[in-house]
N, CA and C of each residue as an Amber inpcrd file, in Angstrom:
protein
   729
 108.4750000 129.9060000  74.2210000 108.1330000 128.5740000  74.7000000
 106.6570000 128.3250000  74.5460000 106.2880000 127.0750000  74.4000000
 104.8750000 126.7000000  74.3450000 104.3520000 126.6700000  75.7600000
 103.2410000 127.3570000  75.9760000 102.6050000 127.3390000  77.3070000
 101.4590000 126.3350000  77.2770000 101.3090000 125.5430000  78.3430000
 100.2070000 124.5780000  78.4180000  98.9200000 125.3220000  78.6990000
  97.7790000 124.6850000  78.3000000  96.4810000 125.2420000  78.5450000
  96.2420000 125.2730000  80.0720000  95.5580000 126.3090000  80.5480000
  95.3290000 126.4530000  81.9830000  93.8480000 126.5420000  82.2480000
  93.3670000 125.9820000  83.3640000  91.9370000 125.9900000  83.6710000
  91.4210000 127.2890000  84.2330000  91.5430000 128.3650000  83.4660000
  91.0260000 129.6580000  83.9050000  90.2950000 130.3040000  82.7420000
  89.2760000 131.0840000  83.0510000  88.4590000 131.6570000  81.9960000
  89.2640000 132.5980000  81.1060000  90.2670000 133.2790000  81.6610000
  90.9930000 134.2810000  80.9000000  91.9720000 133.7180000  79.9160000
  92.0040000 132.3940000  79.7360000  93.0230000 131.8090000  78.8930000
  92.6030000 131.6460000  77.4380000  91.4060000 132.1060000  77.1230000
  90.8570000 131.8610000  75.7610000  91.7620000 132.3250000  74.6490000
  92.6450000 133.2820000  74.8780000  93.5300000 133.7520000  73.8190000
  94.8050000 132.9360000  73.7030000  95.0460000 131.9580000  74.5790000
  96.2930000 131.2190000  74.6240000  96.4770000 130.2870000  73.4550000
  97.6650000 129.9340000  73.2200000  98.0260000 129.0010000  72.1770000
  97.0720000 128.8970000  71.0600000  97.6430000 127.7870000  71.4730000
  97.3830000 127.9030000  71.6320000  96.9090000 128.2880000  71.0690000
  97.0880000 128.5050000  72.2340000  96.9430000 129.0570000  72.6130000
  96.9990000 129.3460000  71.8830000  96.8270000 130.4880000  71.7340000
  96.6410000 130.6410000  71.7360000  95.9790000 130.6120000  70.5880000
  95.4340000 131.5960000  70.3160000  94.9040000 130.8280000  69.2560000
  94.4210000 131.7180000  68.1150000  94.9830000 131.5280000  67.0100000
  94.4960000 132.1390000  65.7840000  93.2100000 131.4630000  65.3610000
  92.4150000 132.0120000  64.4050000  91.1730000 131.3500000  64.0880000
  90.5560000 131.7350000  62.7670000  89.3560000 131.2160000  62.5480000
  88.6050000 131.5440000  61.3640000  87.9770000 132.9290000  61.5540000
  88.1860000 133.8370000  60.6720000  87.7540000 135.2270000  60.8620000
  86.6800000 135.6330000  59.9050000  85.6630000 136.3180000  60.4450000
  84.6520000 136.9970000  59.6230000  84.7280000 138.4450000  60.0140000
  85.1300000 139.3170000  59.1180000  85.4540000 140.6800000  59.5370000
  84.5730000 141.6730000  58.8010000  84.4080000 142.8110000  59.4490000
  83.6380000 143.8970000  58.8600000  84.5070000 144.9580000  58.2470000
  85.7550000 144.6730000  57.9190000  86.6320000 145.6430000  57.3340000
  87.8940000 145.8070000  58.1150000  89.0020000 146.1800000  57.4590000
  90.2690000 146.3920000  58.1150000  90.9700000 145.1040000  58.4490000
  92.0950000 145.2160000  59.1400000  92.8380000 144.0410000  59.5890000
  92.1870000 143.4760000  60.8240000  92.8490000 142.4570000  61.4070000
  92.2710000 141.8340000  62.5890000  92.0240000 142.8260000  63.7140000
  92.8900000 143.8170000  63.8360000  92.7300000 144.8080000  64.8950000
  91.9680000 146.0510000  64.4600000  91.4840000 146.0560000  63.2260000
  90.7870000 147.2260000  62.7050000  89.3400000 147.2550000  63.0960000
  88.5770000 148.2330000  62.6090000  87.1730000 148.3430000  62.9470000
  86.3630000 147.2140000  62.3210000  85.3130000 146.7550000  63.0310000
  84.4390000 145.7170000  62.5370000  84.2270000 144.6160000  63.5200000
  83.5280000 143.5950000  63.0500000  83.2280000 142.4070000  63.8620000
  84.0950000 141.2830000  63.3690000  84.8120000 140.6390000  64.2890000
  85.7210000 139.5550000  63.9490000  85.3210000 138.3260000  64.7500000
  85.3300000 137.1600000  64.1160000  85.0210000 135.9020000  64.7920000
  86.0890000 134.9120000  64.4340000  86.6690000 134.2950000  65.4600000
  87.7300000 133.3260000  65.2600000  87.3570000 131.9960000  65.9360000
  87.7540000 130.9050000  65.2900000  87.5010000 129.5750000  65.8510000
  88.7650000 128.7260000  65.6250000  89.2350000 128.0640000  66.6350000
  90.4410000 127.2450000  66.5640000  90.2980000 125.8920000  67.1510000
  91.0110000 124.9300000  66.5820000  91.1120000 123.5790000  67.1300000
  92.6090000 123.2890000  67.2780000  93.0000000 122.9010000  68.5100000
  94.4260000 122.7880000  68.7980000  94.7300000 121.4930000  69.5340000
  95.9920000 121.1070000  69.5020000  96.4940000 119.9620000  70.2990000
  97.9540000 120.1920000  70.6020000  98.3780000 119.7140000  71.7550000
  99.7530000 119.9020000  72.1990000 100.2440000 118.6840000  72.9340000
 101.5230000 118.3380000  72.7760000 102.1470000 117.2560000  73.5060000
 103.6210000 117.5370000  73.6470000 104.2080000 117.0160000  74.7320000
 105.6330000 117.1650000  74.9830000 106.1940000 115.8240000  75.3880000
 107.2650000 115.4000000  74.7290000 107.9110000 114.1300000  75.0000000
 109.3390000 114.3350000  75.4640000 109.7830000 113.4680000  76.3450000
 111.1360000 113.5730000  76.8390000 111.1510000 114.0560000  78.2520000
 112.3000000 114.5420000  78.7100000 112.4680000 114.9750000  80.0710000
 113.1590000 116.3370000  80.0830000 112.3720000 117.4290000  80.1300000
 112.9830000 118.7540000  80.1250000 114.0100000 118.9560000  81.2810000
 113.7960000 118.2710000  82.4140000 114.7130000 118.4270000  83.5310000
 116.0730000 117.8320000  83.2120000 116.0980000 116.9060000  82.2400000
 117.3590000 116.3090000  81.8010000 117.8610000 116.9750000  80.5170000
 117.3290000 118.1660000  80.2320000 117.7600000 118.9630000  79.0740000
 117.4450000 118.2550000  77.7650000 116.3030000 117.5730000  77.6920000
 115.8990000 116.9640000  76.4180000 114.3670000 116.9760000  76.3650000
 113.8280000 117.4440000  75.2540000 112.3790000 117.3870000  75.0570000
 112.0510000 117.5950000  73.5970000 110.9150000 117.0370000  73.1940000
 110.3400000 117.2260000  71.8540000 108.9040000 117.6730000  72.0430000
 108.5380000 118.8450000  71.5230000 107.2000000 119.3810000  71.6710000
 106.5030000 119.4610000  70.3140000 105.2270000 119.1460000  70.3210000
 104.4020000 119.2150000  69.1130000 103.1640000 120.0680000  69.3950000
 102.8960000 121.0350000  68.5140000 101.7540000 121.9130000  68.6460000
 101.0490000 122.0310000  67.3130000  99.7300000 121.8300000  67.2810000
  98.9320000 121.9670000  66.0780000  97.8220000 122.9800000  66.3360000
  97.5070000 123.7370000  65.3200000  96.4160000 124.7130000  65.3660000
  95.7550000 124.7890000  64.0080000  94.4380000 124.5450000  63.9810000
  93.6620000 124.7230000  62.7520000  92.7900000 125.9680000  62.9350000
  92.9920000 126.9430000  62.0540000  92.2440000 128.1530000  62.1110000
  92.8310000 129.1930000  61.1680000  92.5490000 130.4600000  61.4030000
  93.1340000 131.5270000  60.6180000  94.5360000 131.8170000  61.1810000
  95.5460000 131.5990000  60.3750000  96.9260000 131.6440000  60.8290000
  97.5970000 132.9760000  60.4810000  98.4660000 133.4110000  61.3660000
  99.1500000 134.7040000  61.1800000 100.6750000 134.4550000  61.0920000
 101.3130000 135.0540000  60.0830000 102.7460000 134.9070000  59.9110000
 103.3640000 136.2670000  59.6370000 104.6040000 136.4510000  60.0050000
 105.3930000 137.5990000  59.6700000 106.5260000 137.1250000  58.7750000
 106.7320000 137.7780000  57.6460000 107.7520000 137.3190000  56.7040000
 109.1070000 137.1360000  57.3700000 109.4180000 138.0000000  58.3170000
 110.5940000 137.8320000  59.1860000 110.3190000 138.6130000  60.4720000
 111.0490000 138.2790000  61.4990000 110.7950000 138.9160000  62.7910000
 111.5090000 140.2600000  62.8320000 110.9230000 141.2120000  62.1410000
 111.5000000 142.5630000  62.0570000 110.3790000 143.5690000  61.7890000
 110.4440000 144.7680000  62.3480000 109.4460000 145.7990000  62.1040000
 109.3090000 146.0760000  60.6110000 108.0750000 146.2240000  60.1440000
 107.8020000 146.5690000  58.7740000 107.7960000 145.3930000  57.7960000
 108.1920000 144.2270000  58.2460000 108.1860000 143.0460000  57.3430000
 106.7480000 142.6950000  56.9890000 106.4960000 142.1760000  55.7790000
 105.1400000 141.8420000  55.3610000 104.4880000 140.7990000  56.2640000
 103.1700000 140.8710000  56.3650000 102.4030000 139.8980000  57.1360000
 101.6380000 139.0140000  56.1700000 101.4210000 137.7420000  56.5970000
 100.6590000 136.7790000  55.8170000  99.5710000 136.2100000  56.7170000
  98.3480000 136.1960000  56.2120000  97.2270000 135.6420000  56.9670000
  96.4850000 134.6540000  56.0800000  96.3080000 133.4210000  56.5620000
  95.6350000 132.4150000  55.7590000  95.0110000 131.3720000  56.6730000
  93.9560000 130.7420000  56.1540000  93.3470000 129.6420000  56.9070000
  94.1060000 128.3420000  56.6180000  94.2420000 127.5270000  57.6260000
  94.9100000 126.2570000  57.4360000  95.2000000 125.5720000  58.7630000
  96.0140000 124.5250000  58.6680000  96.4380000 123.7750000  59.8550000
  97.9480000 123.8650000  59.9630000  98.4290000 124.4030000  61.0870000
  99.8680000 124.5540000  61.2600000 100.3950000 123.4960000  62.2070000
 101.5540000 122.9450000  61.8820000 102.2570000 121.9970000  62.7280000
 103.5800000 122.6130000  63.1430000 103.8120000 122.6640000  64.4380000
 105.0540000 123.1820000  64.9600000 105.7480000 122.0630000  65.7510000
 107.0150000 121.8230000  65.5070000 107.8020000 120.8420000  66.2430000
 109.0600000 121.5220000  66.7560000 109.2930000 121.3920000  68.0620000
 110.4920000 121.9110000  68.6850000 111.2590000 120.7980000  69.3760000
 112.5480000 120.7140000  69.1350000 113.3900000 119.6980000  69.7570000
 114.5390000 120.3690000  70.4760000 114.7380000 119.9950000  71.7300000
 115.8050000 120.5860000  72.5300000 116.6450000 119.5070000  73.1920000
 117.9290000 119.7340000  73.2720000 118.8370000 118.8610000  74.0300000
 119.7810000 119.7980000  74.7780000 120.7550000 119.2070000  75.4460000
 121.6900000 120.0100000  76.2040000 122.5370000 120.9100000  75.3260000
 122.7070000 120.5480000  74.0420000 123.6070000 121.3050000  73.1470000
 122.9560000 121.7770000  71.8730000 121.7380000 121.3510000  71.5960000
 121.1010000 121.7200000  70.3230000 119.6790000 122.1990000  70.5230000
 119.1950000 122.9960000  69.5830000 117.8120000 123.4530000  69.5520000
 117.3680000 123.4370000  68.1050000 116.2880000 122.7250000  67.8210000
 115.7660000 122.6030000  66.4460000 114.2850000 122.9700000  66.4200000
 113.8350000 123.4950000  65.3020000 112.4490000 123.9370000  65.1930000
 111.9780000 123.8250000  63.7470000 110.7190000 123.3810000  63.5810000
 110.1210000 123.3380000  62.2530000 108.6760000 123.7570000  62.2860000
 108.2030000 124.4140000  61.2090000 106.8540000 124.8810000  61.0860000
 106.3570000 124.5710000  59.6930000 105.1770000 123.9270000  59.6050000
 104.6400000 123.5290000  58.3130000 103.1410000 123.7900000  58.2470000
 102.6080000 124.0730000  57.0740000 101.1880000 124.0660000  56.8230000
 100.8560000 122.7050000  56.2400000 100.1120000 121.8900000  56.9910000
  99.8530000 120.5280000  56.6130000  98.3770000 120.4230000  56.1110000
  98.0730000 119.3340000  55.3600000  96.6650000 119.1700000  54.9250000
  95.7190000 119.1240000  56.1220000  94.5420000 119.7360000  56.0100000
  93.5760000 119.7230000  57.0950000  93.2210000 118.2910000  57.4550000
  93.1810000 117.4020000  56.4510000  92.7920000 116.0200000  56.6830000
  93.7860000 115.2440000  57.5320000  95.0000000 115.7890000  57.6930000
  96.0180000 115.0730000  58.4740000  95.8060000 115.2040000  59.9730000
  95.0090000 116.2020000  60.3920000  94.7570000 116.4730000  61.8130000
  93.2920000 116.2860000  62.0790000  92.9480000 115.2390000  62.8240000
  91.5730000 114.8590000  63.0910000  91.3160000 115.0000000  64.5870000
  90.2120000 115.6880000  64.9290000  89.8390000 115.9230000  66.3230000
  88.3900000 115.5340000  66.5760000  88.1300000 114.8000000  67.6390000
  86.7660000 114.4150000  68.0140000  85.9680000 115.6670000  68.3460000
  84.6990000 115.6560000  67.9920000  83.8370000 116.8400000  68.2140000
  83.7200000 117.1710000  69.6930000  83.8560000 116.1810000  70.5840000
  83.7660000 116.3950000  72.0090000  85.1340000 116.5390000  72.6720000
  86.1810000 116.6430000  71.8340000  87.5760000 116.8240000  72.2820000
  88.0870000 115.6330000  73.0950000  87.4730000 114.4730000  72.9330000
  87.8820000 113.2660000  73.6720000  89.0910000 112.5930000  73.0400000
  89.5170000 113.0460000  71.8940000  90.6620000 112.4340000  71.2610000
  91.0490000 113.2050000  69.9810000  92.2350000 112.9290000  69.4980000
  92.7230000 113.5690000  68.2730000  93.8470000 112.7100000  67.6980000
  94.1880000 112.9740000  66.4560000  95.3280000 112.3030000  65.8530000
  95.9090000 113.1520000  64.7490000  97.2010000 112.9670000  64.4860000
  97.8630000 113.6030000  63.3540000  98.7590000 112.5700000  62.7240000
  98.6870000 112.4970000  61.3980000  99.5320000 111.5850000  60.6440000
  99.9580000 112.3070000  59.3830000 101.2550000 112.6540000  59.3190000
 101.7200000 113.4740000  58.2180000 103.2290000 113.3200000  58.0260000
 103.6550000 113.3850000  56.7760000 105.0520000 113.5430000  56.4380000
 105.2070000 114.9750000  56.0030000 105.7060000 115.8090000  56.8930000
 105.9080000 117.2200000  56.5890000 107.2020000 117.4320000  55.8430000
 107.1110000 118.0570000  54.6840000 108.2870000 118.2120000  53.8170000
 108.6350000 119.6850000  53.6120000 109.7650000 119.9200000  52.9750000
 110.2780000 121.3030000  52.8090000 109.2840000 122.1830000  52.0480000
 108.5420000 121.6330000  51.1140000 107.6260000 122.4370000  50.3240000
 106.3690000 122.8180000  51.1120000 106.2280000 122.2970000  52.3240000
 105.0770000 122.6060000  53.1800000 105.4400000 123.5840000  54.2930000
 106.6590000 124.0710000  54.3040000 107.1220000 124.9340000  55.3830000
 106.2820000 126.2210000  55.4700000 106.1610000 126.7490000  56.6600000
 105.3930000 127.9810000  56.9010000 105.9670000 129.1460000  56.0950000
 105.1030000 130.0610000  55.6460000 105.5830000 131.1700000  54.7980000
 106.3060000 132.2800000  55.5580000 106.5220000 132.0840000  56.8370000
 107.2160000 133.0930000  57.6350000 107.2030000 132.7130000  59.1070000
 107.4770000 133.6860000  59.9300000 107.5090000 133.5110000  61.3840000
 106.0980000 133.4050000  61.8890000 105.7550000 132.2730000  62.5680000
 104.4040000 132.0330000  63.0610000 104.1440000 132.8770000  64.2920000
 103.0290000 133.6440000  64.2520000 102.6570000 134.4840000  65.3820000
 101.2980000 134.0380000  65.8900000 101.2760000 133.4290000  67.0590000
 100.0040000 132.9320000  67.5890000  99.1420000 134.0880000  68.0620000
  97.8530000 133.7850000  68.3150000  96.9560000 134.7900000  68.8500000
  97.3930000 135.3170000  70.2030000  98.1540000 134.4990000  70.9590000
  98.6050000 134.8830000  72.2950000  99.7830000 135.8000000  72.2590000
 100.4190000 135.9690000  71.1370000 101.6250000 136.8090000  71.0690000
 101.5260000 137.9450000  70.0620000 100.2960000 138.2500000  69.6060000
 100.1250000 139.4150000  68.7540000  99.4850000 139.1660000  67.4230000
  99.1910000 137.8820000  67.1000000  98.5890000 137.5490000  65.8090000
  97.1440000 138.0130000  65.6970000  96.4970000 138.2730000  66.8350000
  95.1270000 138.7620000  66.8770000  95.0860000 139.9850000  67.7970000
  95.3590000 141.1760000  67.3010000  95.4020000 142.3540000  68.1440000
  94.1230000 142.5310000  68.9650000  94.3270000 142.7900000  70.2530000
  93.1950000 143.0130000  71.1630000  92.6620000 141.7610000  71.7830000
  93.0780000 140.5700000  71.2970000  92.5360000 139.3090000  71.8280000
  93.5800000 138.5550000  72.6630000  94.7690000 139.0980000  72.8090000
  95.8040000 138.4280000  73.5760000  95.4040000 138.3980000  75.0460000
  95.5600000 137.2250000  75.7190000  95.2400000 137.1530000  77.1310000
  96.3410000 136.5500000  77.9700000  97.4090000 136.0810000  77.3710000
  98.5360000 135.5680000  78.1270000  99.7210000 135.4760000  77.1870000
 100.9160000 135.3320000  77.7380000 102.1010000 135.1590000  76.9160000
 102.1360000 133.6910000  76.5090000 102.0320000 133.3980000  75.2060000
 101.9580000 132.0360000  74.7790000 102.9120000 131.7120000  73.6670000
 102.5660000 130.7370000  72.8600000 103.4560000 130.2700000  71.8280000
 103.7600000 131.3410000  70.8000000 104.9960000 131.4480000  70.3790000
 105.3190000 132.4670000  69.3630000 106.8130000 132.7500000  69.3260000
 107.6110000 131.9190000  70.0240000 109.0590000 132.0880000  69.9100000
 109.6000000 133.0330000  70.9570000 110.9170000 133.2070000  70.9290000
 111.5390000 134.0750000  71.9260000 112.8840000 134.5110000  71.4310000
 113.7170000 135.0030000  72.3880000 115.0200000 135.5080000  72.0420000
 116.0490000 134.3960000  72.0110000 117.3210000 134.8080000  71.9830000
 118.4090000 133.8570000  71.9540000 118.7950000 133.5050000  70.5490000
 119.7530000 132.5790000  70.4270000 120.2030000 132.1320000  69.1200000
 119.0840000 131.4140000  68.3880000 118.9310000 131.6540000  67.0880000
 117.8730000 130.9610000  66.3230000 118.1490000 129.4510000  66.2670000
 117.0890000 128.6420000  66.3610000 117.2910000 127.1830000  66.3460000
 117.6450000 126.7110000  64.9410000 118.1950000 125.5080000  64.8810000
 118.4580000 124.8610000  63.5900000 117.1220000 124.4540000  62.9580000
 116.8610000 124.8070000  61.7130000 115.5770000 124.4770000  61.0910000
 115.3990000 123.0050000  60.8180000 114.2150000 122.5110000  61.1010000
 113.7950000 121.1690000  60.6940000 112.9760000 121.3440000  59.4290000
 113.3230000 120.6980000  58.3460000 112.5880000 120.8870000  57.0920000
 111.7700000 119.6450000  56.7090000 112.0900000 118.4860000  57.2640000
 111.4210000 117.2360000  56.8520000 111.2590000 116.3700000  58.0740000
 110.0180000 115.9290000  58.3350000 109.7700000 115.1070000  59.5210000
 108.4900000 114.3210000  59.3300000 108.4060000 113.1110000  59.9200000
 107.2140000 112.3180000  59.9280000 106.6470000 112.3370000  61.3320000
 105.3580000 112.7040000  61.4780000 104.7160000 112.7820000  62.7750000
 103.4510000 111.8930000  62.7380000 103.4030000 110.9620000  63.6470000
 102.2090000 110.1100000  63.8290000 101.8900000 110.0410000  65.3230000
 100.8520000 110.7730000  65.7400000 100.5120000 110.8500000  67.1600000
  99.0230000 110.6420000  67.3550000  98.6590000 110.0960000  68.5220000
  97.2690000 109.9450000  68.9230000  97.0900000 110.5170000  70.3360000
  96.0400000 111.2900000  70.5140000  95.6750000 111.8090000  71.8370000
  94.4410000 111.0750000  72.3150000  94.4760000 110.4810000  73.5120000
  93.3290000 109.8020000  74.1180000  92.9390000 110.5920000  75.3520000
  91.7550000 111.2090000  75.3420000  91.3230000 112.0480000  76.4320000
  91.0740000 111.2830000  77.7240000  91.1890000 112.0040000  78.8680000
  91.0060000 111.3380000  80.1510000  89.5860000 111.4090000  80.6670000
  88.6770000 112.0220000  79.9070000  87.2690000 112.0260000  80.2640000
  86.8070000 113.2780000  80.9990000  87.7120000 114.1910000  81.3030000
  87.3320000 115.4140000  82.0020000  87.4550000 116.6210000  81.0920000
  86.3460000 117.2260000  80.7220000  86.3430000 118.3390000  79.7650000
  86.1700000 119.6660000  80.5060000  87.1730000 120.5460000  80.3830000
  87.0700000 121.8930000  80.9070000  86.3470000 122.7710000  79.9130000
  85.3960000 123.6030000  80.4310000  84.6650000 124.5560000  79.5990000
  84.7930000 125.9540000  80.2300000  85.2840000 126.8780000  79.4730000
  85.5280000 128.2340000  79.9860000  84.9040000 129.2670000  79.0560000
  84.5240000 130.3860000  79.6150000  84.0570000 131.5080000  78.7930000
  84.4440000 132.8280000  79.4750000  84.6160000 133.8670000  78.6800000
  84.9140000 135.1630000  79.2760000  84.4450000 136.2730000  78.3270000
  84.1980000 137.4150000  78.9050000  83.7970000 138.5910000  78.1610000
  84.4940000 139.8140000  78.7900000  84.7420000 140.8150000  77.9630000
  85.3770000 142.0020000  78.5190000  85.6720000 143.0200000  77.4650000
  86.5540000 143.9380000  77.8190000  86.9440000 145.0430000  76.9440000
  88.4700000 145.0510000  76.8450000  88.9510000 145.1980000  75.6050000
  90.3760000 145.2840000  75.3730000  90.7000000 146.6980000  74.9200000
  91.6800000 147.3310000  75.6040000  92.0060000 148.7240000  75.3230000
  93.5090000 148.9100000  75.1600000  93.9030000 149.7990000  74.2510000
  95.2970000 150.2440000  74.1050000  95.2610000 151.6270000  73.4780000
  95.6560000 152.6610000  74.2110000  95.5710000 154.0020000  73.6930000
  94.0910000 154.3610000  73.3750000  93.8230000 154.8070000  72.1910000
  92.4440000 155.1580000  71.7910000  91.6600000 153.9590000  71.2560000
  92.3020000 152.7890000  71.1590000  91.6430000 151.5880000  70.6210000
  90.8640000 150.8920000  71.7170000  89.6020000 150.5250000  71.4010000
  88.7760000 149.7750000  72.3260000  88.0310000 148.6970000  71.5590000
  87.9870000 147.4940000  72.1050000  87.2320000 146.3840000  71.4820000
  86.4910000 145.6360000  72.5740000  85.2420000 145.3080000  72.3300000
  84.5010000 144.4480000  73.2040000  84.6090000 143.0060000  72.7110000
  84.8360000 142.0560000  73.5860000  85.0610000 140.6710000  73.1330000
  84.3300000 139.6830000  74.0060000  84.0520000 138.5260000  73.4260000
  83.5230000 137.3630000  74.1440000  84.2090000 136.1330000  73.5950000
  84.6330000 135.2520000  74.4940000  85.3350000 134.0470000  74.0470000
  84.9660000 132.8190000  74.8400000  85.1890000 131.6660000  74.2210000
  85.0470000 130.3900000  74.8960000  86.2920000 129.5770000  74.6650000
  86.6340000 128.7260000  75.5940000  87.7760000 127.8450000  75.4480000
  87.5090000 126.5560000  76.1960000  87.4130000 125.4700000  75.4440000
  87.1840000 124.1310000  76.0100000  88.4070000 123.2690000  75.7470000
  88.7740000 122.4390000  76.7030000  89.9020000 121.5580000  76.5030000
  89.8510000 120.3490000  77.4160000  90.5400000 119.3050000  77.0160000
  90.5920000 118.0900000  77.8100000  92.0360000 117.5950000  77.8690000
  92.4700000 117.2200000  79.0850000  93.7750000 116.5830000  79.1930000
  93.7200000 115.2270000  78.5280000  94.8440000 114.7900000  77.9740000
  94.8880000 113.5470000  77.2170000  96.2760000 112.9240000  77.3530000
  96.3430000 111.6280000  77.0010000  97.6400000 110.9820000  76.8810000
  97.9970000 110.8910000  75.4190000  99.1170000 111.4500000  75.0510000
  99.5670000 111.4220000  73.6670000 100.6510000 110.3740000  73.4890000
 100.5050000 109.5770000  72.4380000 101.5140000 108.5400000  72.1520000
 101.7800000 108.5080000  70.6570000 102.9530000 107.9850000  70.2910000
 103.2840000 107.8650000  68.8620000 104.7110000 108.2220000  68.5870000
 104.9520000 108.6990000  67.3670000 106.3280000 109.0040000  66.9400000
 106.4090000 110.4220000  66.3800000 107.5340000 111.0560000  66.6570000
 107.8590000 112.3690000  66.1280000 109.2910000 112.2890000  65.5930000
 109.4310000 112.1500000  64.2700000 110.7740000 111.9620000  63.7200000
 111.3700000 110.6850000  64.2340000 112.5540000 110.7820000  64.8540000
 113.2100000 109.5850000  65.3840000 112.8640000 109.3520000  66.8420000
 111.9110000 110.1110000  67.4060000 111.4510000 109.8990000  68.7890000
 110.2480000 109.0040000  68.7390000 110.3320000 107.8230000  69.3320000
 109.2200000 106.8730000  69.3100000 109.1100000 106.1930000  70.6440000
 107.9380000 105.5910000  70.9080000 107.7080000 104.8410000  72.1300000
 107.5250000 105.7150000  73.3640000 107.3730000 106.9920000  73.1860000
 107.1830000 107.9080000  74.3350000 105.7190000 108.2430000  74.4920000
 105.3640000 108.7450000  75.6670000 103.9950000 109.1860000  75.8990000
 104.0010000 110.4230000  76.7690000 102.9690000 111.2510000  76.6130000
 102.8180000 112.4350000  77.4640000 101.4330000 112.3460000  78.1120000
 101.3670000 112.0580000  79.4060000 100.0730000 111.9230000  80.1030000
  99.4190000 113.2780000  80.3980000 100.0990000 114.3880000  80.0730000
  99.5740000 115.7140000  80.3580000  99.3840000 116.5070000  79.0540000
  99.1960000 115.8450000  77.9560000  98.9260000 116.5200000  76.6800000
  97.5180000 117.1120000  76.7400000  97.1870000 117.9190000  75.7410000
  95.8480000 118.5310000  75.7080000  95.3000000 118.6060000  74.2710000
  93.9470000 118.5980000  74.2160000  93.2390000 118.8550000  72.9770000
  92.2630000 119.9750000  73.2990000  92.2070000 121.0070000  72.5000000
  91.3760000 122.1780000  72.8180000  90.6550000 122.7660000  71.6280000
  89.6580000 123.5890000  71.9550000  88.8990000 124.3180000  70.9480000
  88.5010000 125.6780000  71.5320000  88.6770000 126.7220000  70.7450000
  88.3370000 128.0610000  71.2450000  87.5580000 128.8570000  70.2050000
  86.7960000 129.8400000  70.6840000  86.1310000 130.8170000  69.8100000
  86.3810000 132.1990000  70.3930000  86.4140000 133.2080000  69.5460000
  86.5500000 134.5890000  69.9720000  85.7310000 135.4780000  69.0750000
  84.9340000 136.3690000  69.6740000  84.2020000 137.4200000  68.9490000
  84.7090000 138.7510000  69.4330000  84.9720000 139.6420000  68.5210000
  85.4860000 141.0070000  68.8750000  84.8260000 142.0470000  68.0340000
  84.4140000 143.1510000  68.6870000  83.7910000 144.2710000  67.9810000
  84.5650000 145.5490000  68.3370000  84.9370000 146.3160000  67.3010000
  85.6410000 147.5710000  67.5230000  85.2730000 148.5780000  66.4130000
  85.3410000 149.8600000  66.7420000  85.0780000 150.9000000  65.7240000
  86.3290000 151.7230000  65.4510000  87.4830000 151.2450000  65.9060000
  88.7300000 152.0080000  65.7150000  89.8750000 151.0780000  65.3410000
  91.0360000 151.6860000  65.1080000  92.2340000 150.9300000  64.6820000
  93.3360000 151.1430000  65.7060000  94.0140000 150.0500000  66.1640000
  95.0880000 150.2310000  67.1210000  96.3160000 150.8990000  66.4700000
  97.0150000 151.6770000  67.2610000  98.2130000 152.3470000  66.7650000
  99.3390000 151.3500000  66.5230000 100.3870000 151.8120000  65.8720000
 101.5340000 150.9360000  65.6300000 102.1820000 150.4690000  66.9140000
 102.1300000 151.3430000  67.9420000 102.7150000 150.9600000  69.2420000
 101.9010000 149.8260000  69.8720000 100.5870000 149.7930000  69.6190000
  99.7560000 148.7640000  70.1630000  99.7430000 147.4960000  69.3120000
 100.0920000 147.6170000  68.0470000 100.0630000 146.5020000  67.1080000
 101.3530000 146.4910000  66.3080000 102.5060000 146.2000000  66.9600000
 103.7780000 146.3020000  66.2550000 103.9740000 145.2670000  65.1550000
 103.2720000 144.1190000  65.2280000 103.3850000 143.1280000  64.2000000
 102.7310000 143.5900000  62.8960000 101.6780000 144.4380000  63.0300000
 101.0190000 144.9820000  61.8330000  99.8800000 144.1480000  61.2990000
  99.3100000 143.2570000  62.1230000  98.1670000 142.4520000  61.6460000
  96.9090000 143.2830000  61.6990000
């Protein structure tokens, strides 16, 4: 499930959440030895009434993206910079999901996070190259800080391959600014990290496929940074995705 942004310093790894990002590395994978720096710009909105067993959720993340060719041990991993669009639709009897790499120009965010917009016709040839793994669920080893977006168990949803999304986020004027520093450990692996996470609640309006005329007064627009330094490599038990 998609987790909403929370006003706590420890949430910098969320969506999100968490949040994958732009990486500058000193060698190895994301969890390997070296200095890694990630930066992400994100937006989230939910339309409908989950209490009535119906909702449509939209999540966007621009940064260094992490994918697994399939959700299975040993499957190849894919890492690339870009803008990912995730759409999830739920009803009492159906569950649908789509993931696309969209043009960066389709997702526009104000520098002060006071607003954002996305306008795109996501087609089958733009689909994600595999299972999307956010930074909050293992896409950035050592930087996870909460359980966030990245899928779950149960029956696989029906894939969405083609959709038109036109949304606008209008901020409410209150900007949260968070920062945290600490040490991430697993077995013999240790990394020192520092992160920031800023976000603003917003009202999102527009259309998602055949859902139109709805609004989400609790949507968010966010931006995060993460710096991590390590001189070792996490074990397979600590990094099962293999990033």
